[in-house]
C-alpha positions in Angstrom: 78.7 111.1 83.3 79.9 110.0 86.7 77.8 107.0 88.1 77.7 105.5 91.6 76.5 101.9 91.9 73.9 100.4 94.2 74.7 98.1 97.1 76.3 94.9 96.0 76.1 95.9 92.3 78.4 97.0 89.6 77.6 97.9 86.0 73.9 98.1 86.6 73.7 101.6 85.0 72.8 99.8 81.8 69.4 99.1 83.3 68.8 102.8 83.7 69.9 104.1 80.3 66.5 105.7 79.6 66.9 107.9 82.7 70.6 108.8 82.3 72.2 111.6 80.4 75.6 111.0 78.9 77.3 114.2 79.8 80.5 115.1 81.7 78.3 117.5 83.6 75.9 114.8 84.9 76.3 112.7 88.1 73.9 109.8 88.8 73.5 107.0 91.3 71.2 104.1 92.1 70.0 103.3 95.6 73.1 103.3 97.8 74.9 105.0 94.9 72.3 107.8 95.0 73.5 108.6 98.5 77.1 108.7 97.3 76.2 110.7 94.3 74.6 113.4 96.4 77.6 113.6 98.7 80.0 113.8 95.7 78.0 116.7 94.2 77.7 118.4 97.5 81.4 118.4 98.0 82.8 118.8 94.5 84.1 122.0 93.1 83.5 120.7 89.6 80.5 122.0 87.7 77.5 119.6 87.7 74.4 120.5 85.8 72.3 117.5 86.7 72.2 115.1 89.6 70.0 112.0 88.9 69.0 109.9 91.9 67.5 106.6 90.9 65.5 104.9 93.7 67.6 106.6 96.4 68.1 104.4 99.5 65.8 106.1 102.0 65.7 104.6 105.4 65.7 107.6 107.8 62.0 106.9 108.7 62.8 103.4 109.9 63.2 102.5 113.6 66.6 101.6 115.0 65.4 98.0 115.4 65.0 97.8 111.6 68.7 98.6 111.1 69.8 96.2 113.8 67.6 93.4 112.3 69.1 94.0 108.8 72.7 94.0 110.1 72.1 90.8 112.2 70.6 89.0 109.1 73.6 90.2 107.0 76.1 89.0 109.7 74.4 85.6 109.9 74.5 84.9 106.2 75.9 87.6 103.9 75.2 85.5 100.8 71.5 84.8 101.8 71.0 88.5 102.7 72.4 89.8 99.4 70.4 87.3 97.4 67.1 88.3 99.1 68.1 92.0 98.8 68.6 91.6 95.0 65.4 89.7 94.6 63.5 92.4 96.4 65.3 95.1 94.3 64.3 93.2 91.1 60.6 92.9 92.0 58.2 93.1 90.3 60.3 93.0 87.0 62.1 89.7 87.9 65.3 90.9 86.2 68.2 88.7 87.0 70.8 90.9 88.7 73.5 88.1 89.1 75.6 89.4 86.3 75.9 92.8 88.2 76.6 91.2 91.6 79.6 92.5 93.5 79.0 91.5 97.2 78.8 94.5 99.5 80.4 94.8 102.9 78.8 95.2 106.4 80.3 98.7 106.5 78.6 99.6 103.2 75.3 98.2 104.5 75.6 100.2 107.7 76.3 103.4 105.7 73.3 102.7 103.5 70.9 102.1 106.4 72.1 105.0 108.6 72.4 107.7 105.9 70.4 110.8 106.6 69.1 112.8 103.6 69.4 116.5 104.5 67.3 119.3 103.0 70.2 121.7 103.6 72.5 119.6 101.3 69.8 119.5 98.6 69.4 123.3 98.9 73.1 123.8 98.7 73.3 121.8 95.4 70.2 123.4 93.8 71.4 126.9 94.8 74.5 126.3 92.7 72.3 125.8 89.7 72.3 122.0 89.6 69.0 120.3 88.7 68.2 117.3 90.9 66.0 114.6 89.5 64.6 111.8 91.7 63.0 108.7 90.3 60.9 106.5 92.6 58.8 103.4 91.9 55.4 102.9 93.5 56.0 99.2 94.1 59.5 99.5 95.6 60.2 96.6 98.0 63.5 98.1 99.3 62.5 101.5 100.5 59.4 103.3 101.8 58.8 105.1 98.4 55.9 107.2 99.6 58.0 108.6 102.5 60.9 109.2 100.1 58.5 111.0 97.7 57.2 113.2 100.6 60.8 114.1 101.4 62.1 114.9 97.9 59.0 116.4 96.4 59.2 120.2 96.5 62.9 120.1 96.9 63.8 118.3 93.6 62.2 117.3 90.4 60.6 114.1 91.6 59.1 111.4 89.4 56.6 108.7 90.7 56.6 105.7 88.4 53.4 103.7 88.9 53.8 99.9 89.0 57.6 100.1 89.0 59.9 98.6 91.7 63.3 99.6 92.9 64.8 99.0 89.4 62.1 101.4 88.1 60.5 98.7 86.0 57.3 96.8 86.3 
């Protein structure tokens, strides 16, 4: 399996073992990594049977002022921003993510916030026979999970996990 990490994280795939399939024909990503996983599968010539998107970073319904505010906060104090980001990601589970911390860059944050999920890319992937599974938590404090659900449902196999946050745990 090829796995793409979330923003400011490395090795967190262990937290998602119940959702992942250990196969050379599977690609998965968490949050920011879900964006990268979709782009990888869209552009690869390799066979991929399953694309697993765990709490995909979905911000395209946010106003430009949201992105500016996030970037300004990050520029003012990268460490404080990342700590708050990880605390929100861990809610409501309270899982300590410090052992997975690999501080992200402003460029990565900009890419994460400005990414546009495109129906055409999803269609291109599914038309090749790849199953796309999306997992969303109802209590996610990072993304607008209902908006993400509205976008992905009908295009992908989409799971709504009640009581779960960004880490898909309650």
